[in-house]
TORTIMI-460109 format. One record per residue (C-alpha): residue in one letter; x negated, y negated, z. Coordinates in steps of 0.2 Angstrom, whole numbers, plus 5000, padded with zeros to 4 digits. Example, Ala and Ser with C-alpha at 12.3 -4.5 7.8 and 13.67 -1.06 7.14 Angstrom:
a493850225039/s493250055036/
% end
This chain:
m500050005000/t498649885003/s497849894987/i499349824978/g499749684991/l501249584991/h501949684976/s502149844985/r503149754998/v504349664988/l504049664970/l504149854969/v505849864974/l506349724961/c505349804948/l506449974949/a508049854949/s507549724936/s506049734923/a506349534921/a505849524939/c504149614935/n503749504921/t503949344930/f502349374939/a500649404934/f499449494947/t497549494947/e496749654956/e495149604963/p493549724963/s493649854976/e491949794982/r492449624986/v493949674997/g493649615015/k494549595030/g495449445025/d495649485007/g497149595009/y498949565010/c498849395019/s497849305004/r498849394991/i500449314997/l499549144992/r498949224976/a500549284969/q501049154957/g502649134947/t503549034935/r503948874946/k505748844948/e506548694956/v507648744970/n508548574973/n508248584992/e509448724994/f508148805006/r507348705019/l505948745033/r506148635048/v505348605065/e506448575078/g506448375082/d505548345064/p503948295071/e502548235061/t501248285073/y501048425086/q500248435103/p498948565104/g499548725114/s501448665113/t502848765106/y504148735094/r505648815086/v505448835068/t506948855057/l507148925040/f508948895031/a509948885016/s511248755012/s513048825008/p513448924997/s511648984995/y510849125005/f509349225005/r508949405007/g507049405014/f505649285018/t503949265023/l503249135034/i501449075036/a500548935046/l498848885037/k497548765040/e497648615028/g496248645014/t495948835016/e496548975005/g497049105017/d495549225012/r494849225031/d495749245047/e495249095054/d496249005041/y497749045050/s498248915063/g499348945079/n500449095083/f502149135079/q503349225092/i504849335088/i506549265094/d507649405088/e506749565084/e508349625074/e508149485063/t506249455061/q504549545063/y502749525061/m502149565043/t501349745045/n499749725036/c499649535039/p499949505058/p499849305056/a501449315045/v503149335049/t504549425039/e506249505039/s506649655049/t507949725036/p508349655019/r510149585020/r511149425016/r510749285028/t510849105029/s509549055042/i508149135054/q507249055069/v505549095077/f504448995089/w502748935083/t501348885097/a500248745090/p498348785089/p497048715102/s496348535101/g495248515085/s496148625073/g496648485062/c498248475050/v499248625049/l500448675034/l501948795038/k502548885022/a503948985017/s504349105002/i506149164999/v506949324992/q508649274985/k509549354970/r508149464965/i507049314962/i505649254973/y505349054976/f503849014982/q503248824985/d501548754988/e502548584994/g504348514997/s505548575007/l504848755010/t503248675016/k503048575032/r501448485036/m500948435054/c499248345061/e498648345078/k499348215091/e498148095096/s497848095115/l498547945124/y497547965139/g495747975135/e494848105144/t496148245145/t495948435145/e495648545130/k496648715131/p495848835132/l494248805140/l493848985145/d492048965153/c491848785163/c490048725162/a490348575174/c489448565191/g489948535208/t491748525213/a493048395211/k494548335220/y496248285212/r497848205217/v499348265208/t500948175207/f502748225202/y503948095195/g505648175192/n506648075178/w508148185178/s509648075180/e511448045174/k510747885165/t509447995155/h510448155154/p512348115156/k512948285147/d513648385162/y512648305174/p512948385191/r513248235203/r513348325219/a512048455220/n510648385209/h508848415215/w507148475213/s506548625223/a504848625233/i503448625222/i502248765222/g500648805213/a498748815214/s497048775207/h496448955200/s495149045189/k495649105171/n495949285178/y497549225187/v499149175178/l500549105188/w501749085172/e501549065155/y502649045139/g502849215131/g502549305147/l503749385160/a504149315175/s503449385192/d504549405207/g503849235215/v504349135200/k506049225199/q506449165216/v505848985212/a506848975196/e508549055203/l508349015221/g507348865223/s506248965237/p504348965235/v504049085248/k503749225237/m502749135225/e501549075238/e501449245244/e500849305227/i499449155226/r498749185242/q498549375238/k497549325223/g496049295235/d494549215227/d495449175211/v496349045220/l495548895228/t496948775233/v498748815236/i499848665230/k501448625239/m502548475239/k504348465248/a505948475238/q506848315232/w508648285236/p509448205226/a508448235210/w508048045206/q507947895217/p507047725213/l505247735218/n505547585231/v506747705240/r505847855240/a504047885235/a503648015222/p502848175231/s501148215228/a499748345234/e497948355234/f496948505228/s495148545223/v494248635208/d492548705204/r491748785190/t492548965191/r494348895197/h494648765185/l496448775181/m497948705189/s499748775188/f501348735197/l503148755194/t504848685202/m506648725199/l507848595191/g509448625201/p510748675200/s510348775185/p510348975180/d508348985180/w507748825172/n506048755179/v504748635175/g502848635177/l500948655171/s500248815165/a498348835167/e497948655165/d496148655161/l495248505171/c493448545165/t493048455149/k491848505135/e490648385142/c490348485157/g491248355167/w492848345176/a494348255168/q494748075175/r496648085172/v497948205163/v499748135161/q501148245153/d502948235150/l503848395154/i505348465147/p506248615156/w505948795151/d506748955154/a506149095166/g507249235156/t507849305172/d509649235170/s510749215155/g511649055160/v511848925146/s512448775158/y511948685176/e513248775185/s513348945176/s513949085186/n512449225189/k512149325173/p510549425176/s509549455161/s509449645158/p508249685151/q507149515158/d506849395144/k505149315141/i504849135146/r505149015134/p505448815133/l507248765132/t507748675114/s509248565109/l509948725098/d510048855111/h512048845114/p513348725111/q513848725131/s511948695135/p511748515143/f510248475131/y511248545115/d511048435100/p511848495084/e510448395074/g509048485083/g508248335089/a506948345104/i507448355122/t507148205133/p505848255146/v506548275163/s504948235172/r503148175171/v501548235180/v500148125184/v498348215190/e497048085195/r495348135200/i495048055216/a493248125221/r491748225216/k490548335227/g488948395225/e487648385210/q488648335194/c487948385178/n488948295164/i488148135155/v489548035158/p489247915173/d490447895188/n491447745188/v491647625202/d493147725210/d492047885209/i490647815218/v491747725231/a492647905234/d491148005236/i490047905247/a490447895266/q491047725273/e489547615276/e489347535293/k490047365295/e488747225294/e488447105310/d489846985315/d489746835303/t491146735313/p490646535311/e490146455327/t491646335325/c492846485328/i493246525346/y493946705348/s494546795362/n493646965365/w494247115354/s495647225361/p495447405363/w495647515348/s497447565345/a498047755345/c497747835327/s499147815314/s499047995310/a500048115323/t499248275315/c497548325310/e497348205295/k496548045291/g497447885297/k497047705303/r496847625320/m496847435324/r496147305337/q496547125338/r495846955344/m496546775347/l495946615339/k495746505354/a495046345344/q494446285328/l493146165329/d492946115311/l494546125301/s493546125285/v492746295290/p494046435289/c494146565302/p494146755298/h495446885301/t496046915319/q496247095315/d495147235310/f495647415304/e494547565302/p494847745297/c495147875311/m495748065313/g497248125321/p497348215337/g497048415338/c495548395326/s494348445339/d494248495357/e492448435358/d491748265366/a491548105357/s489848155351/t490548295340/c490548285321/m492248355311/m491648455298/s492648515282/e492748695278/w491248775266/i491548765248/t491248925238/w489448975235/s488748925219/p488249035204/c486649125206/s485249005199/l484749165187/t485649295178/c484249415179/g483349455193/m483149365210/g483749175212/t484649065224/r486348995226/s487048865238/r488648795245/e489148625254/r490248555266/y490648365271/v490748255286/k492648225289/q492448115305/f490848045312/p490648045331/d491647915341/d490147855351/g489247815334/s487847945336/v487048015320/c487848175313/t486548315313/v487648455308/p486848535291/t487948505276/e487048625264/e486648805265/t485548915252/e485149095252/n484449215239/c485449315227/v485049455215/v485849495198/n485449655189/e483749695197/e483249815182/c483349685169/t482049585160/p482049405156/s482349415136/s483549575137/c485449575136/l486749705143/v488049745130/t489449865132/e489850045125/w490550035106/g492450035105/e493350145094/w493450115075/d494850005068/v496150095056/c495650085038/s496149935030/a496850035015/t498050165014/c497350224999/g495750234989/l494250124996/g494450015012/m493449945026/k493549995045/r492549915059/r492149925078/e491549805091/r490649795108/m490349655119/v488949555128/k489049595146/m487549475150/p486549365139/p484649345141/a484049255157/d482749155147/g484149065137/s483749165120/i484949255108/c485549405112/g484849525096/a486049675099/e487249715086/v489149675093/l490049725076/e489849865065/v490849875048/e490650025036/k491750095021/c493150215023/m493950325009/m495850365009/p496850474996/e496650424979/c497850284973/h499050334959/t499950224948/i501050344940/p502750294946/c503750414956/m505250504948/l506650494961/t508450554960/p509850404964/w510250374981/s511650464990/d513250394996/w512950325013/s513450445028/d514850405041/c514450285054/s513550365069/v515050285079/t516750275081/c516950105084/g515749955088/k513949955081/g513050105074/l511950165059/r512250255043/t510950335032/r510650385014/q509350495005/r508550534989/t507350664983/l505850674973/k505950744955/s504150714948/p502950854950/v501650854966/e500150874955/l500450694948/g499950634964/e500750584981/c502350474981/t502450334994/e504350284990/e505350285004/l506650445004/e507750385017/q508550225021/v509350165038/e510650025039/k511749945052/c513649985052/m515049895061/l516749985064/p518249905073/e517849855091/c518049985105/p519449955115/i519349875131/d520549925145/c521349795157/i520449785173/m521349745189/s520749675206/e521149755223/w522949745230/t523049605243/e523649645260/w525549645264/s526349475267/e527449435282/c529149485281/n530249335274/k531649345287/s531349325306/c532749445310/g533949575300/k533349655283/g532049565272/h530649605260/t528649585260/i527549585245/r525749615239/t524949565224/r523349585213/m522449485199/v522049525181/k520049515180/l519949575162/e521449565148/p521549725137/q520549695120/f520549785103/g522049895108/g521349945126/d522650005139/p523849855145/c523849795162/p525049865176/e526149785188/t525249625197/i526549615211/q527449755223/r528949725235/k529549835251/k530949825262/c530549765280/k531749745296/i531049655312/r532549665323/k534449645323/c535249475323/n536249435337/r538149425333/g539149305343/q541049275342/a541749245326/n542849095330/s542948925324/d542148835339/e540648955336/k540448915317/k540748735324/r539348745335/r538148815322/k538548685310/e538148555321/q536448625326/r536048645308/d536648465303/k535548405319/r533948505313/r534148435296/s534248255303/k532548275312/q531648345297/s532148185287/r531348085301/g529748185299/e529948315313/v530948465317/n531248585332/s530748775331/e532048905335/h531348915351/p531448775365/g529848685371/c528948655352/k529048515340/m528748575323/r528148475308/p529348495291/w529048635279/s527548585267/s527948595248/w527748765240/t526048795233/e525748815215/c526148995207/t524549095207/k525049155189/q525849095174/c526749255170/g526849425176/g527249385195/g526349285207/i526649215223/q526849035231/e526648995250/r527348845262/l526948815280/m527648735295/t526448695308/v526648655326/k526548465330/q526848455350/k527048595363/f527948555378/k527348635395/t528948735397/a528648825381/q528149005379/l526449045372/s527149175359/s528749075354/c527748905349/k526548945334/d526348905315/r527548985303/k527149035283/e528349095271/i527949185255/r529049205239/a528749275222/c528649155207/n528549185186/v529049355187/h529449355169/p528249465158/c526849385149/
% end
């Protein structure tokens, strides 16, 4: 199949059906000895030339938001669609660096990600390309495309179309989208990915989170009452640990943050990573999600990085939501110049953790089974989504994160000098000079220092004051009357005033040699100097010997064992195969490792035959594999040509999906409620119970049974008095008296000693048809001392309603 390139995949089928399709294209076979790794299917997609046909934009390739530029490492939704009434049966989609021919692997830029495996798949013999899963009529497909790292230049997204047995392919126009790298707005930003950091020492950063999600910026379905950001959780870490990433699956910790807003499990996972984590990053939750900065300061936290743990990740839940979050994933703070990034600013859009299938802020819980991959939300996800835009525009960012460097420690090896802020942050506060108070200003003595403003073992301030008694020369200004200095809160040390307050030791530096015995060091710094003004003599640096690979020589390098041979690049005839091994340790003297790390050799597959296969016509399609719903059906054909003519690679069986009428779904009912109270206080009455329809029958399923049941009830016999006119008259007077009190807002109960409120209105019927219930209440307003406890209580009546069938 490889030797005939693109034709064997698409055109061969067309040739069998129409010779005109075959005559449309001219294809030149390259000599077999020139066939290399990149000279297979991928390059031949671009070489297949046909008669150029203008398609009048009936097919279009579009990137969500129609951007002219891409952000390195960002993910975009790419849509290929046909304008009505057009359609297409198949397609091929590639991303190519501008100015390249596609002959080499490095000519392809970025990575595609499959959204629907039933619609799209990676091309078998050209992994950078995406094609259809099964040929059929369709009007659109969608995939994700992740932009390449910084420095990749402009990219061309190209599509070819298979429609009505004709292949359209365009080098420009509506089936080609050109995007160039977006220029950085903030100068010294990070590069993704910097797998190995060459910076020296350590750096300290402050991360600040600005939540911009509000009803003003995102008005659609904005949850006014419960909007918030969950507690922020993250870490500075090495490349060996991934908190979360696009295309990956959410861990249990990420799931708890995404669905519950709880950082507990995520923090536990982070702390279990040991030396792969340097600092755990935590910030408090924000209720409500947005307030002006003059009302509530933006949350922030400080963290450190070093050469091995130079990445920073965090996440926070946007609530309420199914499983939506924002955050940074493996933000690299190490620069190519072997320094530490000064400032990083990023606007964030929400992403889906893949654990819940809800589409709106307050969707009910719908666990995703199986769990989906983490992906960014887009404006075309679902019409009920609060971010939905039928035009496919970009989502307005919901937050901004700012990461600023506040200090650097240890010897720095980058060529960029410190700025003033770095110098001030990295050195200890100098002692104040002698008092320069003018002689014309007469002050009182300084008061004692106040208590530290920090109530915990954190940095704060303390103050002292003095009074200006006299100013002898008004032309000479008198200095300030207040003085401040930094201090540490209580609980930092149990030692006396002459004790130095030290930080924890920073991790050991790498060994100075990669071969044999070298040295390594670690540092700490003074957090607080002694209160009595004495010099701090505690050591701030330690050095020790270290040994790396005692048996090596300075000019030798260590390599791994050879890996397995790759599959032959050809399925018939002459091809190539390769195997690799890795350099475990380069030479200590800085020379180039001379060991071979790649081997390539030829491989011979069965001889390719160009004699066409003689096949019987396709059989009729078999019956669908199911009796209702979605299934599969097959058809076969057999080989008629003799075996001696060569092996036939044509498929002998085809499988396609089939759809029968939907399977019947029976009615599903809730459990019966408890029986209601009897509707009579004496004599014969009835009581009822109800149940609800949870799922109406569909597609001819069993109908719903009754939703209400009644049964007789009898509490006690009613008292029968003399049936004379006087008794009837007395009862009539009592009824009239009760009705009169009801009109004034009060009513007496049947038992003396209670004053009752009038009956409430009947509640709405619980069902529109099929039998529901209504309730009304009479509550006690006042109970007299003479009332019996059992006779003075609230009353409730229940009656049936809407008993007509649906």
